[in-house]
N, C-alpha and C positions, 0 to 999 in steps of 0.2 A: 494703220491703226492710229487713232487720235488718243493721245495721253493727256488727260485732264486732271487726274488726281494721283496721289501716291499709290492708291489701291490699283489703279489702271496700270501703273508702271510695274508694280509687284506682280500683277497677273501676266504681263508681257514677259517678265523675267522667268516666272515659273513655267509658262508655256514653252518658251525657247529651251529652257533647261531640260524639260521632259522630252521634247522633240529630239534633242541631242542625246538622250539616254543617260543623262547625268543625274546622280542623286545630289542632295544638298551638300553632303560632306565633300564630294568630289569637286563641285563648283567652288565651295568655300576654300579648298586647298589651292585651286587655280587662281583665285582672287587674292588669297592671303588674309582671309577673315575667318571667323568662327562659323560653324554650322548654324548656331543660334542667330547670328547676324543675317544670314541668308533667309532663315525662317521669318524673321521680323520684316525684312524688305519685301519678301513675297506676300506678306500680309498687308503691306502698305504703310510701313513705318514712315511717318511724316517728317521726321528729323534725321533721316539717314544722311551720312556724310556724302556730299556730291562726288568727291573724288573716288570713293569706294563704289558708289553706284555706277560711275562711268567705267571703272575697271571691270565691274561685273558685266556690264553691257558689252564691253569689248571682248571679254572672255567668252561670251556667248555668240559673238559675231553679229551683234545687232548694230545697225547703222542708224544714227539719228539724223533727222532733217528738220530744219526750221522753216516755217512758212509765215510770212508777215502779212498775208492777206486775210481778209475776213474781219472779225469783230475788233481786232486791235486798232484798226484805223478809226473806229468810231469812238474810241476812248477820248475823254476830255480831261484836261488837267493842266497843270503848269508845264511849260516846255522843259526839255532836258537842260540840266545845268552843266556847263563846261568848267569843272573844278580846276583844271589845269590853268585856264586863263585867269581865274580868280586868284589863284596862288601866285601866278606870275605878276599880276597887277599889284598885289599886296607887297611882293618883294621889291618891285620897282619903287613903290611909295616909301619904303624904308631907306632907300639909298639917298 
């Protein structure tokens, strides 16, 4: 399944939860969040804390995989910035 939006992720979480026979309250207890938080994530809460989302996914036994093929290669823009080398260079100039 390809996850493109918070709503897609929420649907995935809901589907796995129901397949495991868990209600929202039980999942919330496993993750350490409120039932309302589970409700919001399953609805596609766009600003859900990533750490809690990852704990929820782990509690459901969902494995994530990243694929760098496809449209990401077509993106154009500035090259990535190596902030560590910039900081190191600035520190050397101070000496």
